[in-house]
C-alpha positions as a Markdown table, in Angstrom:
| # | Residue | x | y | z |
|---|---|---|---|---|
| 1 | Met | 5.4 | 16.7 | 27.8 |
| 2 | Ile | 8.0 | 14.1 | 26.8 |
| 3 | Ile | 11.9 | 15.4 | 26.3 |
| 4 | Asp | 14.8 | 13.6 | 25.5 |
| 5 | Leu | 17.5 | 14.7 | 28.2 |
| 6 | His | 20.9 | 13.5 | 26.5 |
| 7 | Phe | 21.5 | 14.2 | 23.0 |
| 8 | His | 25.1 | 14.7 | 21.7 |
| 9 | Thr | 25.6 | 16.4 | 18.4 |
| 10 | Ile | 28.5 | 15.4 | 15.6 |
| 11 | Gln | 29.5 | 19.9 | 15.9 |
| 12 | Tyr | 30.7 | 19.7 | 19.3 |
| 13 | Ser | 31.5 | 16.1 | 20.6 |
| 14 | Pro | 33.5 | 14.0 | 17.9 |
| 15 | Cys | 32.2 | 11.0 | 19.4 |
| 16 | Ser | 28.9 | 11.9 | 17.9 |
| 17 | Tyr | 27.4 | 10.8 | 14.3 |
| 18 | Ile | 24.3 | 13.0 | 14.5 |
| 19 | Asp | 24.4 | 16.3 | 12.7 |
| 20 | Met | 22.6 | 19.2 | 15.2 |
| 21 | Glu | 19.9 | 19.8 | 13.0 |
| 22 | Glu | 19.3 | 16.5 | 11.5 |
| 23 | Gly | 18.7 | 14.9 | 14.9 |
| 24 | Ile | 16.3 | 17.8 | 16.1 |
| 25 | Arg | 13.9 | 16.7 | 13.2 |
| 26 | Tyr | 14.1 | 13.0 | 14.1 |
| 27 | Ala | 13.3 | 14.0 | 17.7 |
| 28 | Lys | 10.3 | 16.0 | 15.7 |
| 29 | Asp | 9.1 | 12.9 | 13.2 |
| 30 | Ile | 9.4 | 10.4 | 16.3 |
| 31 | Gly | 7.1 | 12.1 | 18.7 |
| 32 | Leu | 9.5 | 14.3 | 21.6 |
| 33 | Asp | 8.2 | 17.3 | 22.3 |
| 34 | Gly | 11.5 | 18.6 | 23.0 |
| 35 | Ile | 15.2 | 17.5 | 23.0 |
| 36 | Cys | 18.4 | 18.8 | 25.3 |
| 37 | Ile | 21.6 | 19.3 | 23.7 |
| 38 | Thr | 24.3 | 18.4 | 26.3 |
| 39 | Asp | 27.5 | 18.0 | 24.4 |
| 40 | His | 30.6 | 16.7 | 26.0 |
| 41 | Asp | 32.6 | 19.7 | 28.2 |
| 42 | Asn | 30.7 | 22.3 | 25.6 |
| 43 | Asn | 27.9 | 24.4 | 25.6 |
| 44 | Glu | 28.2 | 26.8 | 22.3 |
| 45 | Ala | 24.7 | 25.3 | 21.1 |
| 46 | Lys | 22.9 | 28.1 | 23.7 |
| 47 | Gly | 23.9 | 30.2 | 21.1 |
| 48 | Tyr | 21.1 | 28.3 | 18.7 |
| 49 | Val | 18.3 | 27.4 | 20.2 |
| 50 | Lys | 16.2 | 30.0 | 19.6 |
| 51 | Glu | 16.7 | 29.8 | 16.0 |
| 52 | Leu | 16.1 | 26.1 | 16.1 |
| 53 | Glu | 13.4 | 26.2 | 18.3 |
| 54 | Lys | 11.4 | 28.9 | 15.5 |
| 55 | Lys | 12.8 | 26.7 | 12.6 |
| 56 | Tyr | 11.8 | 23.2 | 13.5 |
| 57 | Arg | 8.4 | 24.3 | 16.2 |
| 58 | Leu | 10.4 | 22.0 | 18.8 |
| 59 | Leu | 11.6 | 22.9 | 22.1 |
| 60 | Val | 15.3 | 22.6 | 22.0 |
| 61 | Ile | 17.2 | 23.3 | 25.3 |
| 62 | Ala | 21.2 | 23.2 | 25.4 |
| 63 | Gly | 23.0 | 21.4 | 28.6 |
| 64 | Val | 26.3 | 20.6 | 28.9 |
| 65 | Glu | 27.6 | 17.2 | 30.1 |
| 66 | Ile | 30.5 | 17.4 | 32.1 |
| 67 | Phe | 33.1 | 15.0 | 33.0 |
| 68 | Thr | 33.9 | 15.6 | 37.0 |
| 69 | Tyr | 36.6 | 13.5 | 39.1 |
| 70 | Glu | 34.1 | 11.2 | 39.9 |
| 71 | Gly | 32.0 | 11.0 | 37.3 |
| 72 | Asp | 30.0 | 12.7 | 34.0 |
| 73 | Ile | 27.6 | 15.2 | 35.5 |
| 74 | Leu | 24.4 | 16.2 | 32.9 |
| 75 | Cys | 24.1 | 20.5 | 33.8 |
| 76 | Phe | 21.4 | 22.8 | 32.8 |
| 77 | Gly | 21.6 | 26.3 | 34.0 |
| 78 | Ile | 24.9 | 27.6 | 33.6 |
| 79 | Asp | 25.8 | 30.1 | 30.8 |
| 80 | Lys | 29.8 | 30.0 | 31.6 |
| 81 | Leu | 31.2 | 26.7 | 32.3 |
| 82 | Pro | 33.8 | 26.0 | 34.8 |
| 83 | Glu | 37.9 | 26.9 | 34.0 |
| 84 | Lys | 38.8 | 23.3 | 35.3 |
| 85 | Arg | 37.9 | 20.3 | 35.9 |
| 86 | Leu | 36.0 | 19.9 | 38.7 |
| 87 | His | 35.1 | 16.8 | 41.7 |
| 88 | Ala | 31.5 | 16.0 | 41.1 |
| 89 | Gln | 30.4 | 18.2 | 44.9 |
| 90 | Glu | 32.2 | 21.7 | 43.6 |
| 91 | Leu | 30.0 | 21.2 | 40.0 |
| 92 | Ile | 27.2 | 20.8 | 42.0 |
| 93 | Asp | 27.3 | 23.4 | 44.4 |
| 94 | Phe | 28.6 | 25.6 | 40.8 |
| 95 | Val | 25.4 | 25.1 | 39.1 |
| 96 | Asn | 23.3 | 25.3 | 42.6 |
| 97 | Glu | 24.8 | 28.3 | 43.1 |
| 98 | Lys | 23.3 | 29.4 | 39.9 |
| 99 | Gly | 20.3 | 28.0 | 39.8 |
| 100 | Gly | 20.6 | 25.3 | 38.2 |
| 101 | Ala | 20.3 | 21.6 | 37.9 |
| 102 | Thr | 22.6 | 18.5 | 37.5 |
| 103 | Ile | 21.7 | 15.1 | 36.6 |
| 104 | Ser | 24.4 | 11.8 | 37.0 |
| 105 | Ala | 24.3 | 10.8 | 33.9 |
| 106 | His | 24.9 | 6.5 | 33.5 |
| 107 | Pro | 26.4 | 6.2 | 36.8 |
| 108 | Phe | 26.8 | 2.8 | 36.7 |
| 109 | Arg | 28.2 | 2.3 | 33.5 |
| 110 | Asn | 31.2 | 0.7 | 32.9 |
| 111 | Asn | 33.8 | 2.9 | 31.9 |
| 112 | Gly | 34.8 | 5.2 | 34.0 |
| 113 | Arg | 32.5 | 7.8 | 33.5 |
| 114 | Gly | 29.4 | 7.5 | 36.0 |
| 115 | Leu | 28.9 | 8.3 | 39.7 |
| 116 | Gly | 28.2 | 5.1 | 40.9 |
| 117 | Asn | 27.9 | 4.8 | 44.0 |
| 118 | Lys | 29.7 | 7.9 | 44.9 |
| 119 | Ile | 26.1 | 9.4 | 44.6 |
| 120 | Lys | 25.3 | 8.4 | 48.5 |
| 121 | Asp | 27.5 | 10.8 | 49.6 |
| 122 | Leu | 26.9 | 13.9 | 47.6 |
| 123 | Asn | 24.7 | 17.0 | 48.7 |
| 124 | Gly | 21.8 | 18.8 | 45.9 |
| 125 | Leu | 22.2 | 16.5 | 43.2 |
| 126 | Ser | 19.1 | 17.5 | 41.3 |
| 127 | Ala | 18.4 | 13.8 | 39.5 |
| 128 | Ile | 19.8 | 10.1 | 38.9 |
| 129 | Glu | 19.2 | 9.1 | 35.0 |
| 130 | Ile | 18.2 | 5.4 | 35.8 |
| 131 | Phe | 17.8 | 4.7 | 31.9 |
| 132 | Asn | 20.1 | 5.6 | 29.9 |
| 133 | Gly | 20.3 | 4.4 | 26.2 |
| 134 | Asn | 24.0 | 3.4 | 25.9 |
| 135 | Thr | 23.6 | 1.4 | 29.3 |
| 136 | Ser | 23.5 | -2.6 | 29.9 |
| 137 | Asp | 19.8 | -3.1 | 31.3 |
| 138 | Glu | 21.8 | -4.2 | 34.4 |
| 139 | Asn | 23.6 | -1.3 | 34.9 |
| 140 | Asn | 20.7 | 0.6 | 34.7 |
| 141 | Leu | 18.5 | -1.1 | 36.7 |
| 142 | Lys | 21.3 | -0.5 | 39.4 |
| 143 | Ala | 20.7 | 3.3 | 39.0 |
| 144 | His | 17.5 | 2.9 | 39.6 |
| 145 | Lys | 17.6 | 0.4 | 43.1 |
| 146 | Leu | 19.5 | 3.5 | 44.1 |
| 147 | Ala | 18.1 | 6.5 | 42.9 |
| 148 | Ser | 14.8 | 4.9 | 45.1 |
| 149 | Arg | 16.9 | 4.1 | 48.1 |
| 150 | Leu | 18.6 | 7.7 | 48.1 |
| 151 | Asn | 14.7 | 9.4 | 46.4 |
| 152 | Ile | 15.8 | 11.5 | 43.8 |
| 153 | Pro | 14.1 | 12.3 | 41.3 |
| 154 | Cys | 14.4 | 9.7 | 38.4 |
| 155 | Val | 14.7 | 10.4 | 34.1 |
| 156 | Gly | 15.5 | 8.4 | 31.2 |
| 157 | Ala | 17.6 | 9.2 | 28.3 |
| 158 | Ser | 18.9 | 8.2 | 24.8 |
| 159 | Asp | 22.5 | 9.7 | 25.3 |
| 160 | Thr | 22.5 | 8.9 | 21.5 |
| 161 | His | 25.1 | 9.4 | 19.3 |
| 162 | Lys | 23.4 | 7.8 | 16.5 |
| 163 | Leu | 20.7 | 9.0 | 14.5 |
| 164 | Gln | 18.6 | 5.8 | 15.3 |
| 165 | Asn | 19.1 | 5.6 | 19.1 |
| 166 | Ile | 17.1 | 9.3 | 19.5 |
| 167 | Gly | 14.4 | 9.2 | 21.7 |
| 168 | Lys | 14.6 | 5.4 | 22.9 |
| 169 | Tyr | 14.4 | 6.9 | 26.2 |
| 170 | Ala | 13.2 | 9.9 | 27.4 |
| 171 | Thr | 11.3 | 12.1 | 30.7 |
| 172 | Arg | 8.0 | 13.1 | 30.6 |
| 173 | Phe | 7.4 | 16.3 | 32.4 |
| 174 | His | 3.8 | 16.5 | 34.2 |
| 175 | Asn | 3.8 | 20.2 | 33.5 |
| 176 | Lys | 3.9 | 22.3 | 30.3 |
| 177 | Ile | 8.0 | 23.0 | 29.6 |
| 178 | Lys | 8.6 | 26.3 | 27.7 |
| 179 | Gly | 12.4 | 26.5 | 28.1 |
| 180 | Glu | 15.0 | 25.7 | 30.6 |
| 181 | Lys | 14.1 | 27.4 | 33.6 |
| 182 | Asp | 11.0 | 25.2 | 33.4 |
| 183 | Leu | 12.7 | 22.2 | 33.3 |
| 184 | Ile | 14.9 | 22.8 | 36.0 |
| 185 | Glu | 12.3 | 23.3 | 38.1 |
| 186 | Ala | 10.6 | 20.3 | 37.0 |
| 187 | Ile | 13.8 | 18.7 | 37.4 |
| 188 | Lys | 14.2 | 19.5 | 40.9 |
| 189 | His | 10.8 | 18.9 | 42.1 |
| 190 | Gly | 10.3 | 15.4 | 40.6 |
| 191 | Lys | 7.5 | 16.2 | 38.4 |
| 192 | Val | 8.6 | 13.7 | 35.6 |
| 193 | Val | 8.8 | 9.7 | 34.9 |
| 194 | Pro | 10.9 | 7.9 | 32.4 |
| 195 | Val | 9.2 | 6.4 | 29.3 |
| 196 | Tyr | 10.6 | 4.3 | 26.8 |
| 197 | Tyr | 9.9 | 4.5 | 22.5 |
| 198 | Asp | 7.8 | 1.3 | 21.5 |
| 199 | Asp | 9.1 | 0.8 | 18.3 |
| 200 | Tyr | 5.8 | -1.7 | 17.3 |
| 201 | Ser | 3.2 | 1.1 | 18.9 |
| 202 | Lys | 5.2 | 4.3 | 17.6 |
| 203 | Lys | 4.4 | 5.7 | 20.4 |
| 204 | Phe | 6.0 | 6.7 | 23.9 |
| 205 | Asn | 5.0 | 4.6 | 27.5 |
| 206 | Glu | 6.0 | 4.5 | 31.2 |
| 207 | Phe | 7.4 | 2.0 | 32.9 |
């Protein structure tokens, strides 16, 4: 299964230009098997997941992108968000206690929102987003090298705020993902590999 793990909607992320349902339709049209709504510090989309899955016959999972003092972390498996801003390790511990998964988003992006080399000092991080659709190739390569050195699972995602970038990068899951629990387990056990969308062949390919 191929899932885009990082997607922002105009409903809950002011920086996005994508209507939630329009994005889900586009994801299905290009051949994605699922998409994760990860709005900034907001997981209100959880209330619409089942309805959207039924309507579009596409796996829809709602996570959240949380801005810690050290940078952004994608989180899955939490219903209630922390009441205050946390340090990265505090958030990772919080999510792990709930049985969830955490992914370092765009770790080397030059905007002060990536964990960067601070990842080396963190314990319990589930994965690193090594291919991010809104990050330069150079900085994605830095993330790839760090994940390989630390032997942390690698994922790809579009981090899209514009419709046409959905699926630019995504993640292939080796097992069938039926919902958030399956997604979390697969990420934590490294049963994932990044892929990219080839505009010419209209297919997803591994690197």
